[in-house]
VOBA-1610 file (N, C-alpha, C; in pm, whole numbers, padded with zeros to 5 digits, always signed):
BEGIN
Thr+10212+09369+11210Thr+10216+09498+11094Thr+10191+09481+10981Trp+10183+09574+10884Trp+10142+09569+10754Trp+10254+09536+10671Ser+10365+09570+10696Ser+10476+09510+10639Ser+10564+09417+10717Arg+10582+09310+10657Arg+10677+09195+10715Arg+10800+09175+10634Pro+10901+09131+10697Pro+11035+09085+10612Pro+10988+09000+10511Gly+11053+09020+10416Gly+11031+08908+10280Gly+11110+08807+10299Pro+11125+08693+10188Pro+11216+08581+10187Pro+11342+08613+10192Ala+11395+08759+10112Ala+11521+08779+10091Ala+11583+08823+10225Ala+11511+08857+10337Ala+11574+08872+10456Ala+11659+08759+10497Gly+11610+08612+10483Gly+11693+08488+10520Gly+11818+08497+10433Trp+11843+08550+10313Trp+11947+08562+10242Trp+12059+08637+10287Leu+12027+08749+10340Leu+12125+08859+10369Leu+12223+08826+10501Thr+12318+08891+10482Thr+12417+08868+10601Thr+12367+08957+10711Gly+12423+08940+10825Gly+12421+09021+10949Gly+12451+09168+10910Glu+12567+09171+10839Glu+12609+09323+10822Glu+12511+09397+10725Ala+12445+09325+10598Ala+12356+09393+10529Ala+12211+09409+10602Leu+12200+09302+10691Leu+12067+09337+10767Leu+12064+09454+10869Ala+12174+09470+10907Ala+12203+09597+11004Ala+12216+09715+10922Glu+12269+09716+10796Glu+12245+09840+10727Glu+12127+09869+10678Val+12030+09753+10640Val+11907+09800+10614Val+11813+09831+10757Ser+11856+09795+10850Ser+11785+09840+10981Ser+11812+09992+10994Ile+11943+10028+10962Ile+11969+10165+10987Ile+11886+10247+10901Arg+11882+10210+10771Arg+11787+10293+10665Arg+11650+10286+10690Leu+11593+10203+10733Leu+11475+10171+10796Leu+11440+10263+10915Arg+11549+10275+10996Arg+11517+10375+11123Arg+11512+10508+11075Ala+11607+10527+10978Ala+11617+10676+10929Ala+11484+10725+10849Ala+11423+10636+10775Ala+11312+10649+10706Ala+11194+10677+10782Ala+11191+10583+10920Ala+11064+10618+11008Ala+11081+10741+11079Gly+11191+10816+11058Gly+11212+10921+11137Gly+11176+11043+11045Arg+11159+11033+10912Arg+11138+11120+10824Arg+10979+11165+10837Pro+10942+11293+10806Pro+10785+11291+10797Pro+10696+11229+10747Pro+10589+11164+10785Pro+10498+11060+10723Pro+10435+11119+10592Leu+10427+11041+10507Leu+10376+11071+10358Leu+10232+11072+10371Ser+10160+11143+10269Ser+10012+11182+10291Ser+09957+11028+10223Leu+10042+10962+10171Leu+09957+10825+10121Leu+09964+10737+10234Arg+09856+10649+10208Arg+09857+10501+10312Arg+09935+10392+10264Pro+09987+10325+10361Pro+10090+10228+10295Pro+10069+10149+10186Gly+09915+10101+10175Gly+09898+10022+10059Gly+09907+10112+09955Glu+09859+10255+09948Glu+09893+10326+09823Glu+10015+10326+09794Ala+10107+10375+09887Ala+10255+10380+09865Ala+10307+10264+09793Arg+10264+10134+09848Arg+10324+10037+09786Arg+10273+09998+09643Ala+10150+10053+09615Ala+10089+10030+09466Ala+10172+10135+09362Arg+10204+10253+09431Arg+10271+10342+09327Arg+10404+10303+09334Ala+10470+10246+09436Ala+10618+10195+09406Ala+10641+10064+09312Leu+10511+09988+09322Leu+10518+09874+09217Leu+10493+09914+09082Leu+10422+10018+09046Leu+10377+10076+08927Leu+10522+10137+08878Ala+10599+10215+08969Ala+10703+10253+08910Ala+10827+10165+08871Arg+10811+10048+08944Arg+10912+09939+08919Arg+10891+09881+08776His+10758+09851+08743His+10716+09787+08642His+10756+09874+08517Ala+10737+10004+08545Ala+10779+10096+08441Ala+10921+10096+08412Ala+10994+10119+08533Ala+11147+10104+08514Ala+11191+09963+08434Asp+11116+09861+08455Asp+11158+09733+08388Asp+11132+09732+08227His+11002+09808+08211His+10975+09836+08079His+11061+09897+07991Arg+11113+10015+08056Arg+11219+10084+07979Arg+11325+10004+07967Val+11378+09906+08051Val+11483+09835+08000Val+11454+09742+07910Phe+11347+09686+07909Phe+11287+09590+07792Phe+11308+09661+07658Glu+11250+09784+07663Glu+11242+09880+07529Glu+11392+09909+07473Gln+11466+09901+07546Gln+11622+09939+07521Gln+11658+09811+07454Ala+11652+09705+07520Ala+11707+09546+07482Ala+11641+09500+07322Val+11511+09532+07303Val+11445+09491+07199Val+11502+09592+07059Glu+11515+09722+07115Glu+11565+09828+07015Glu+11694+09776+06952Val+11779+09686+07032Val+11916+09634+06976Val+11866+09562+06828Arg+11770+09478+06850Arg+11727+09406+06721Arg+11631+09467+06631Ser+11629+09602+06644Ser+11531+09691+06550Ser+11386+09661+06562Gln+11343+09634+06688Gln+11214+09593+06718Gln+11156+09711+06804Arg+11018+09682+06843Arg+10929+09787+06906Arg+10852+09692+07011Leu+10849+09747+07124Leu+10770+09663+07238Leu+10656+09749+07254His+10529+09660+07284His+10423+09742+07313His+10356+09727+07447Ala+10326+09814+07531Ala+10268+09750+07683Ala+10176+09861+07692Pro+10035+09826+07647Pro+09936+09921+07651Pro+09884+09958+07783Phe+09911+09862+07859Phe+09865+09893+08010Phe+09940+10001+08080Leu+10084+10005+08052Leu+10169+10093+08090Leu+10125+10247+08013Asp+10050+10259+07910Asp+10041+10367+07856Asp+10001+10470+07963Asn+10049+10613+07947Asn+10016+10718+08016Asn+09873+10756+08056Gln+09806+10744+07954Gln+09649+10755+07978Gln+09598+10665+08039Val+09647+10529+08010Val+09579+10421+08068Val+09612+10416+08226Val+09719+10466+08251Val+09770+10461+08414Val+09679+10572+08476Arg+09685+10682+08387Arg+09607+10795+08470Arg+09458+10778+08486Ala+09398+10691+08388Ala+09267+10645+08402Ala+09227+10558+08521Ala+09345+10463+08518Ala+09311+10369+08632Ala+09342+10418+08778Arg+09436+10502+08780Arg+09442+10585+08913Arg+09338+10663+08945Ala+09268+10716+08851Ala+09133+10808+08876Ala+09029+10741+08916Leu+09046+10604+08934Leu+08919+10530+08970Leu+08910+10528+09112Pro+08781+10529+09200Pro+08775+10512+09314Pro+08833+10420+09395Glu+08915+10445+09518Glu+08951+10343+09564Glu+08873+10225+09599Ser+08743+10253+09658Ser+08659+10154+09699Ser+08635+10063+09573Leu+08647+10112+09454Leu+08610+10014+09338Leu+08750+09938+09315Arg+08859+09988+09328Arg+08994+09918+09290Arg+09010+09792+09398Val+08986+09802+09517Val+09008+09723+09603Val+08902+09589+09620Gln+08808+09579+09548Gln+08707+09490+09529Gln+08776+09371+09479Pro+08715+09235+09530Pro+08797+09109+09447Pro+08720+09109+09308Gly+08801+09077+09198Gly+08744+09089+09076Gly+08738+09210+09015Ala+08765+09299+09062Ala+08729+09423+08991Ala+08823+09470+08882Arg+08937+09418+08883Arg+09044+09433+08763Arg+08974+09381+08652Ala+08939+09270+08640Ala+08862+09191+08516Ala+08755+09272+08485Glu+08662+09297+08573Glu+08551+09373+08512Glu+08581+09514+08469Ile+08678+09569+08541Ile+08728+09734+08473Ile+08770+09716+08318Leu+08872+09586+08307Leu+08905+09579+08165Leu+08805+09533+08066Arg+08717+09437+08119Arg+08613+09422+08011Arg+08533+09535+07973Ser+08499+09640+08075Ser+08424+09745+08028Ser+08498+09833+07950Val+08648+09857+07960Val+08698+09927+07884Val+08726+09857+07734Leu+08735+09745+07731Leu+08755+09679+07604Leu+08629+09687+07521Ala+08498+09674+07611Ala+08365+09669+07561Ala+08343+09799+07492Ser+08399+09898+07556Ser+08386+10060+07497Ser+08427+10067+07390Ala+08559+10012+07369Ala+08644+10008+07232Ala+08596+09932+07143Gly+08490+09836+07171Gly+08449+09742+07050Gly+08458+09593+07057Val+08553+09568+07162Val+08596+09411+07197Val+08507+09370+07284Arg+08422+09285+07255Arg+08302+09214+07343Arg+08330+09078+07378Glu+08383+09010+07259Glu+08378+08866+07266Glu+08517+08813+07322Leu+08508+08802+07471Leu+08656+08756+07548Leu+08615+08625+07593Pro+08705+08545+07609Pro+08710+08404+07692Pro+08663+08422+07813Pro+08597+08320+07855Pro+08588+08315+08011Pro+08703+08303+08101Gly+08695+08373+08212Gly+08798+08387+08293Gly+08920+08485+08247Trp+08901+08560+08143Trp+08994+08649+08091Trp+09009+08750+08178Gly+09142+08782+08212Gly+09164+08908+08292Gly+09183+08882+08438Val+09147+08759+08496Val+09152+08708+08639Val+09281+08690+08665Thr+09336+08735+08776Thr+09463+08696+08799Thr+09476+08540+08850Ala+09574+08454+08798Ala+09577+08332+08823Ala+09751+08306+08844Pro+09790+08310+08963Pro+09932+08286+09009Pro+09981+08166+09011Gly+09880+08067+08990Gly+09935+07931+08975Gly+10017+07898+08874Pro+09965+07928+08733Pro+10064+07890+08637Pro+10200+07945+08630Asn+10191+08078+08666Asn+10307+08154+08660Asn+10426+08093+08761Glu+10339+08048+08891Glu+10459+07982+08951Glu+10501+07841+08918Thr+10417+07775+08869Thr+10451+07663+08813Thr+10562+07656+08693Ala+10544+07749+08610Ala+10628+07769+08517Ala+10770+07835+08571Gly+10775+07905+08666Gly+10891+07953+08747Gly+10967+07842+08795Arg+10918+07733+08867Arg+10965+07627+08939Arg+11015+07524+08819Leu+10949+07536+08712Leu+10984+07458+08584Leu+11138+07511+08566Gly+11114+07621+08532Gly+11258+07682+08488Gly+11359+07683+08576Leu+11333+07691+08703Leu+11426+07647+08812Leu+11489+07508+08804Arg+11402+07405+08805Arg+11449+07269+08783Arg+11524+07248+08651Ala+11502+07319+08552Ala+11562+07300+08423Ala+11726+07355+08444Ala+11746+07493+08516Ala+11871+07548+08500Ala+11928+07547+08654Leu+11877+07435+08721Leu+11909+07425+08875Leu+12099+07403+08868Ala+12146+07329+08797Ala+12297+07323+08800Ala+12366+07443+08773Arg+12313+07520+08670Arg+12377+07638+08625Arg+12378+07746+08762Leu+12237+07743+08799Leu+12235+07848+08885Leu+12323+07797+09027Leu+12335+07694+09062Leu+12421+07645+09176Leu+12545+07678+09132Ala+12592+07670+09031Ala+12719+07695+08968Ala+12748+07850+08974Leu+12677+07929+08958Leu+12664+08074+08971Leu+12670+08145+09099Phe+12601+08046+09190Phe+12616+08084+09336Phe+12715+08014+09402Asp+12805+07926+09349Asp+12926+07858+09405Asp+13005+07959+09489Ala+13049+08068+09403Ala+13125+08185+09473Ala+13062+08327+09437Pro+12992+08348+09469Pro+12924+08469+09411Pro+12961+08602+09432Leu+12953+08701+09372Leu+13015+08839+09402Leu+12926+08911+09490Leu+12798+08874+09512Leu+12725+08930+09627Leu+12784+08887+09766Ala+12807+08754+09751Ala+12872+08699+09880Ala+13018+08761+09923Asp+13087+08795+09834Asp+13216+08853+09834Asp+13183+08997+09868Ala+13079+09073+09835Ala+13057+09202+09891Ala+12966+09190+10022Gly+12962+09076+10084Gly+12931+09080+10245Gly+12754+09083+10222Leu+12682+09082+10119Leu+12539+09109+10121Leu+12485+08985+10144Val+12513+08870+10092Val+12421+08746+10072Val+12511+08628+10152Glu+12438+08524+10199Glu+12499+08404+10214Glu+12467+08302+10136Ala+12597+08275+10062Ala+12580+08184+09910Ala+12515+08045+09964Arg+12536+07995+10097Arg+12503+07856+10111Arg+12333+07866+10143Val+12305+08001+10205Val+12139+07996+10194Val+12063+08016+10074Val+12142+08092+09972Val+12072+08111+09850Val+12075+07973+09775Arg+12177+07889+09758Arg+12180+07777+09715Arg+12056+07675+09764Gln+12070+07679+09897Gln+11955+07597+09961Gln+11817+07644+09917Ala+11769+07778+09911Ala+11652+07831+09841Ala+11632+07801+09720Leu+11739+07800+09617Leu+11703+07750+09481Leu+11678+07585+09468Thr+11735+07528+09552Thr+11728+07392+09556Thr+11610+07341+09615Asp+11536+07411+09718Asp+11412+07388+09773Asp+11314+07438+09672Ala+11329+07549+09615Ala+11227+07589+09522Ala+11216+07510+09371Ala+11338+07448+09343Ala+11340+07359+09235Ala+11273+07238+09252Asp+11256+07171+09396Asp+11244+07057+09424Asp+11059+07073+09444Gly+11023+07179+09448Gly+10865+07197+09476Gly+10823+07216+09611Arg+10930+07227+09721Arg+10889+07269+09830Arg+10828+07402+09853Pro+10742+07421+09958Pro+10645+07529+09962Pro+10764+07650+10017Val+10808+07710+09925Val+10903+07802+09974Val+10871+07917+09876Pro+10868+08040+09909Pro+10830+08145+09820Pro+10941+08193+09720Leu+10899+08216+09605Leu+10978+08246+09487Leu+11006+08394+09494Asp+10942+08483+09560Asp+10982+08627+09550Asp+11105+08655+09555Gly+11160+08725+09482Gly+11308+08785+09490Gly+11405+08676+09430Leu+11378+08576+09396Leu+11482+08483+09347Leu+11523+08537+09210Ala+11456+08563+09124Ala+11468+08616+08979Ala+11566+08765+08988Glu+11524+08845+09092Glu+11611+08965+09105Glu+11735+08941+09166Leu+11746+08834+09238Leu+11892+08791+09301Leu+11964+08753+09176Val+11937+08650+09108Val+11994+08601+08995Val+12050+08704+08873Ser+11962+08797+08875Ser+11973+08909+08765Ser+12073+08992+08838Met+12078+09030+08958Met+12179+09109+09012Met+12344+09035+09013Glu+12328+08900+09049Glu+12458+08832+09030Glu+12525+08845+08879Leu+12430+08812+08802Leu+12459+08840+08647Leu+12499+08977+08608Trp+12440+09060+08674Trp+12481+09207+08624Trp+12624+09235+08684Leu+12632+09217+08807Leu+12761+09229+08879Leu+12869+09154+08786Arg+12858+09004+08726Arg+12955+08950+08662Arg+12976+09036+08541Arg+12888+09081+08484Arg+12901+09148+08335Arg+12969+09282+08365Leu+12937+09356+08475Leu+13002+09465+08510Leu+13153+09454+08542Met+13194+09332+08594Met+13327+09329+08629Met+13406+09277+08517Ser+13347+09219+08385Ser+13396+09166+08284Ser+13379+09226+08152Arg+13283+09330+08134Arg+13262+09384+08028Arg+13363+09485+07957Arg+13355+09537+07861Arg+13448+09646+07804Arg+13425+09775+07896Gly+13330+09856+07865Gly+13296+09985+07927Gly+13147+09976+07916Thr+13116+10109+07929Thr+12975+10164+07929Thr+12939+10229+07778Cys+13035+10255+07711Cys+13003+10304+07590Cys+13067+10237+07464Trp+12999+10277+07348Trp+13033+10190+07238Trp+13189+10276+07191Thr+13299+10181+07178Thr+13420+10239+07116Thr+13430+10152+07009Gly+13372+10071+06922Gly+13412+10005+06811Gly+13480+09858+06852Thr+13489+09771+06749Thr+13563+09626+06760Thr+13692+09637+06779Ser+13738+09745+06731Ser+13914+09743+06733Ser+13964+09779+06874Thr+13866+09807+06950Thr+13923+09871+07093Thr+13945+09749+07149Pro+14072+09723+07235Pro+14106+09630+07305Pro+13989+09613+07415Arg+13977+09481+07477Arg+13888+09466+07596Arg+13950+09537+07726Arg+13865+09612+07781Arg+13910+09675+07920Arg+13810+09628+08044Arg+13848+09604+08150Arg+13758+09588+08271Arg+13677+09706+08280Ala+13534+09697+08322Ala+13468+09837+08353Ala+13487+09892+08480Val+13533+09777+08573Val+13586+09807+08719Val+13749+09778+08725Pro+13819+09837+08706Pro+13981+09800+08724Pro+14014+09765+08849Pro+14094+09623+08849Pro+14166+09594+08952Pro+14243+09696+09044Leu+14248+09672+09158Leu+14357+09749+09244Leu+14486+09707+09219Pro+14568+09859+09190Pro+14719+09832+09137Pro+14785+09750+09252Ala+14886+09672+09207Ala+14963+09590+09307Ala+15089+09674+09346Pro+15102+09682+09462Pro+15240+09774+09522Pro+15373+09722+09452Leu+15431+09825+09447Leu+15579+09796+09392Leu+15665+09728+09467Pro+15721+09628+09427Pro+15836+09567+09509Pro+15942+09668+09554Arg+15987+09638+09696Arg+16087+09704+09737Arg+16202+09649+09801Leu+16311+09682+09756Leu+16436+09595+09777Leu+16443+09577+09923Pro+16496+09476+09982Pro+16537+09432+10093Pro+16630+09538+10168Gly+16588+09574+10274Gly+16681+09683+10375Gly+16666+09814+10307Ala+16603+09838+10220Ala+16578+09964+10178Ala+16498+10077+10234Pro+16546+10211+10281Pro+16444+10284+10369Pro+16322+10326+10271Leu+16214+10345+10338Leu+16112+10410+10273Leu+16132+10567+10222Pro+16089+10595+10103Pro+16137+10730+10065Pro+16056+10810+10135Leu+16097+10932+10192Leu+16005+11032+10265Leu+16040+11165+10202Gly+15910+11219+10185Gly+15909+11352+10102Gly+15930+11341+09946Arg+15940+11438+09903Arg+15970+11456+09750Arg+16112+11411+09709Pro+16128+11301+09626Pro+16282+11298+09559Pro+16340+11427+09539Ala+16459+11427+09552Ala+16560+11537+09521Ala+16588+11541+09350Gly+16574+11670+09288Gly+16593+11674+09179Gly+16767+11634+09146Arg+16779+11614+08993Arg+16915+11595+08981Arg+16955+11727+08944
//
């Protein structure tokens, strides 16, 4: 089939996989989209990059900085999507299209190989980063909140991190998102709140703990109904 389970399927628990299966079955029963699978996947990937960019914009605004992403500009995206599909799917078409666009804008002196997709250096840098932060990542997933929620198997995640850091041929897809989700959950459980209230406000948990039951005297009956007034 065109869609196969990714590496994250090996990290999830049986309950999480069952929930995913239920959602996939429900989605398969809906009316089919007019888009083909490849087009739908490309649109979802574009939406994901745009959502990540909005988060990055908010992060740099804290430092009074501005983040530029010309390839995510509305006009650029519309122009790219207006290209014929037969042209977009050709090998090396991306680099040629970028060269043509820049040449029309007056930029013609580009280094050889510019614009060609090269996943090798990115994967190498990712493995170097995993190797440098392996001890902290393993400590992060020693007792992860994702495992407490019944979503992932902590042992499987730690083994995947170790294998990736050691250079074994394991996919790196999803590891960054997994670490980000665990860090986000920990921040959610420990931060003050979702709005700025000033530095004088005492620290409060964003997710309050469950209240402990009140102690009951031994042999005292449980109260039934409303207490009688005095």
